[in-house]
C-alpha positions in Angstrom: -17.9 -36.7 -28.9 -18.7 -36.9 -25.1 -15.8 -38.9 -24.4 -13.6 -36.2 -26.1 -15.5 -33.4 -24.2 -15.4 -35.3 -21.1 -11.2 -35.9 -21.7 -10.5 -32.4 -22.1 -12.5 -31.2 -19.3 -10.7 -33.2 -17.2 -7.3 -32.1 -18.6 -8.4 -28.8 -18.1 -9.5 -29.6 -13.9 -6.1 -31.6 -13.8 -4.2 -28.2 -14.9 -6.1 -26.1 -12.6 -5.9 -28.0 -9.6 -2.1 -28.0 -10.1 -1.4 -24.7 -10.7 -4.1 -23.8 -8.2 -2.6 -21.5 -5.7 -4.1 -23.6 -2.6 -1.3 -26.0 -4.0 1.4 -23.9 -3.2 3.2 -23.3 -0.5 1.9 -20.7 2.0 5.6 -18.3 1.9 4.6 -18.9 -2.2 1.4 -17.6 -2.1 0.5 -14.6 -4.7 -1.4 -13.2 -1.9 1.3 -12.7 0.1 3.4 -10.6 -2.6 4.8 -7.2 -1.5 2.2 -5.2 -3.1 3.9 -2.2 -2.5 7.0 -3.5 -5.0 4.7 -5.8 -7.1 3.0 -2.7 -9.3 4.7 -2.1 -12.7 6.1 1.1 -12.0 7.4 1.2 -8.4 9.0 -2.5 -9.5 10.7 -0.8 -12.7 12.0 2.2 -10.2 13.1 -0.4 -7.6 15.0 -2.6 -10.4 16.4 0.5 -12.3 17.9 1.4 -8.8 19.0 -1.7 -8.0 21.3 -1.8 -10.8 22.4 1.8 -10.9 24.1 3.5 -7.9 21.7 6.3 -8.5 19.3 7.9 -11.0 18.4 11.3 -11.2 14.4 11.9 -12.0 14.7 12.9 -15.1 16.8 10.0 -15.5 14.0 7.7 -14.4 11.1 9.4 -16.2 13.2 9.0 -19.7 14.1 5.2 -18.7 10.7 4.2 -17.6 8.5 6.3 -20.0 6.4 7.7 -17.4 5.4 10.9 -16.9 6.4 13.3 -14.1 3.1 13.1 -11.7 3.2 9.3 -12.4 7.0 8.9 -11.2 6.6 11.4 -8.4 3.7 9.4 -6.8 5.2 6.0 -7.1 8.5 7.3 -6.0 7.1 9.2 -3.0 5.6 5.9 -2.2 8.4 4.0 -2.1 10.1 6.7 -0.1 7.4 6.8 2.3 8.0 3.0 2.9 11.6 3.6 3.1 12.6 1.4 -0.4 14.1 4.5 -1.9 16.2 7.6 -0.7 15.4 10.9 -2.2 18.1 13.8 -2.4 16.7 17.1 -3.4 20.0 19.5 -4.6 20.6 22.4 -7.0 23.0 21.9 -10.0 23.8 25.2 -12.1 20.9 26.7 -10.3 18.7 23.9 -11.7 16.6 22.1 -9.1 18.1 18.3 -9.1 16.0 15.1 -7.1 18.1 12.0 -7.3 17.3 8.6 -5.8 19.2 5.6 -4.5 17.9 2.4 -3.1 17.9 2.0 0.6 19.2 -1.5 2.2 15.3 -1.9 3.2 14.7 -1.8 -0.8 17.4 -4.0 -1.5 16.3 -6.4 1.0 12.6 -5.8 0.0 13.5 -6.6 -3.7 15.1 -9.8 -2.9 12.7 -11.0 -1.0 10.0 -10.1 -3.7 12.3 -11.7 -6.7 12.6 -14.8 -4.1 8.9 -15.0 -3.9 8.2 -14.9 -7.6 10.8 -17.5 -8.3 9.0 -19.9 -6.0 5.7 -19.4 -7.6 7.3 -19.9 -11.0 9.0 -23.3 -9.8 5.5 -24.1 -8.1 3.7 -23.7 -11.4 6.2 -25.4 -13.3 6.4 -28.4 -11.3 2.6 -28.5 -10.7 
């Protein structure tokens, strides 16, 4: 019985060693992920804007199933970072807020996706 336990433990230790972040190249470390984009709601906003020329506040809210306050806070953080451009206007006397992904937002998303792909590759190749 001790042999089985020891073999099982060795297998687990080998797995941990293979998937350890320390074994990944420095540029693939999870620690160096863009924390601004990595958050779920902000990643969803940036991804939605990457495949649409622009989206209104209400379109994003409906698409992402988030509250007004939640969307507002996350969109503002992306706007402050220069990742999205927010345009406010009126349409038929109603306020309209429209978001577009900026050039730096596109670059940040591409870098983030490349980083995640490198992490996945490194983990699979072990």
